[in-house]
N, C-alpha and C positions, 0 to 999 in steps of 0.2 A: 799628878802634872806641880803640886806647887816644891816639890822638892828640886824637880827643874829650876823654875824657874827663882825660887833660891839660891841656889848658887850658880846658877847663870848671873842676874842680877851680881850678887858676891863679889864674882871675878872678872863680870863684862864691865863695871861701871867705871870700875880704874883706869881701863883700857880705853878708854869711853872722851872720859873727862881728860887724861893724857890727848888721845888724838885732836877733838876740841882745841884745845889748850896751846898745841904745840905743833899738831902734824898741819903741812900744807897740802890743802884736796890732791894734788897730784902727784906725791909722796905717796901720797893715802892707796888714794889708784895703785897704783904701782907695786906696794907692798901687799894688796890685797888682790893682787893679777899673781902674782909670784906665788902668794900663799893656793891659792886653787891649783895648783901644781898636782898639789896632794890628795885631791881629787881625783886626779885619773890613775897613780898610782893602783896597776893589777891587781889583784886580791893575793898572786903566786906571791909577790913582793911582799908584800902584807902577813906573808906567812913565813917564806923565810926569812925576817926582819924579826920575829920573835924573838923579843928579848927573853929568856927564860925557858929551860926546858921541861921545866921541874914544877909544878907548886908549892914546895917547900922551897924557892925563893922566889917566887912571888909571895909569899906570905911574909918570909925576911924581912923584903925588903916597905910591907904593912900598905898590900893591894887588901889583903882580905880585912882586914879594921879600918879601911876604908870605904867599900863595899856596905860596908851597915846602915851608910849614909845617904845612899843612892837614891834613884828614883826607884829601882828591883831590890832592893838593900834590905839584910834584914829586919831593919828598924821601921819601914815602909809595912813589908808585907806581915808583919804582930800586925801594925792596924787594918792590914786588906784579909788576916785571916780572920780575925777575929769579926768582921762581919759576912765572908764568903769562907765557910771551913775549907771546900775543895779545892778551890784557890791558887795554882800552880801555873808559875814562870814558866815552865816549859813540861809540857806533855810525854808520858811516853809514848811519842810517835815522832818516824822518822821526819816525817810532816814538820813538825811542832819544833824538835830538832834545827832543823836547817833553815825554816826561818829565823832563828835563836842564831845561827851559825851567821849568815848574809847581814842579819841586824847588826853584829860584831864588828863584823867587816865596814858598813855606813857608819855607826859609831866611831871608828876608830878614824876614818876616812876624816872625819868631818872636823875631828880634835885632833887630828895633824893639820887641815888647814890652820886652824886659828893659835897651830903648837907655832907654826911658821909666822903666821901673824904679829902672833904676842910678843917672838925670835926680834926682828925686824923692829920692835916698837924697844925693848928692849936694847940693843943695839943702837942706837939714832939715840935714849937714853942716856947711855956708858958716855958717845959720841959728843953731847952736848954739855956733859957733866952735872945729868941730873940725875944721881947718884940714888937718892928716895926715891925718884921717879922709878930707874934703873930693878930696885928692891925687889918693891913693891908689885912691877911686870914680870918680874920673875920669880918670885913668891906665887903671883895668879895664875900664872904662866905651869907651875908646877901641878901644883891643884887642883888645876879646871882642864889641864891637856893633859902633863904628863901622866899622874894619876891613872884619868879617868883612858887611856888609851892601854898603858899598861892592867888597867881589868878586862877590859877585850879581848887581849891575850890571856889572859887570866881565866874568862870566862870560856876562849876560844881550848885552852886546853882542859878545861875539867870536861865540858863538850867531849872532847876525845874521848872520855873512855868506855861513852855506850856506844860510842863504834864497836868493840872489842865484844864485848855484852850481845 
């Protein structure tokens, strides 16, 4: 949970400061409402818009590297396994894999909502010649939303291997 808190504070703080300083509440409500549309994207659409079809492609864009630093990443798992040697993120059961699969769709929708929201803030900053803010918002959007969406897709691709076993 601490990893989640760290990444959230690091990436949501700049957007929060930008909104507080430069965005009026009416516009904030509008972009917030528009961003929430991503919550209603059907799973079938998320499945179809998966960016890559191979694990190798995700590795090339750095998803596997980034995954080391996430809440279920390699670094966190090392600490957990020291304390609980039998710990596994996914058990060898169909229910466990199904639960993780559904979780990937939920997390991807969450990050798509924020991706849209951050994108609106980015374009607002550009329109208002706030280029440093635009760079900060774009960077945090990539780190906090684009990569997590790709990570969910990568995880689903890894889980698809189990279907064939």
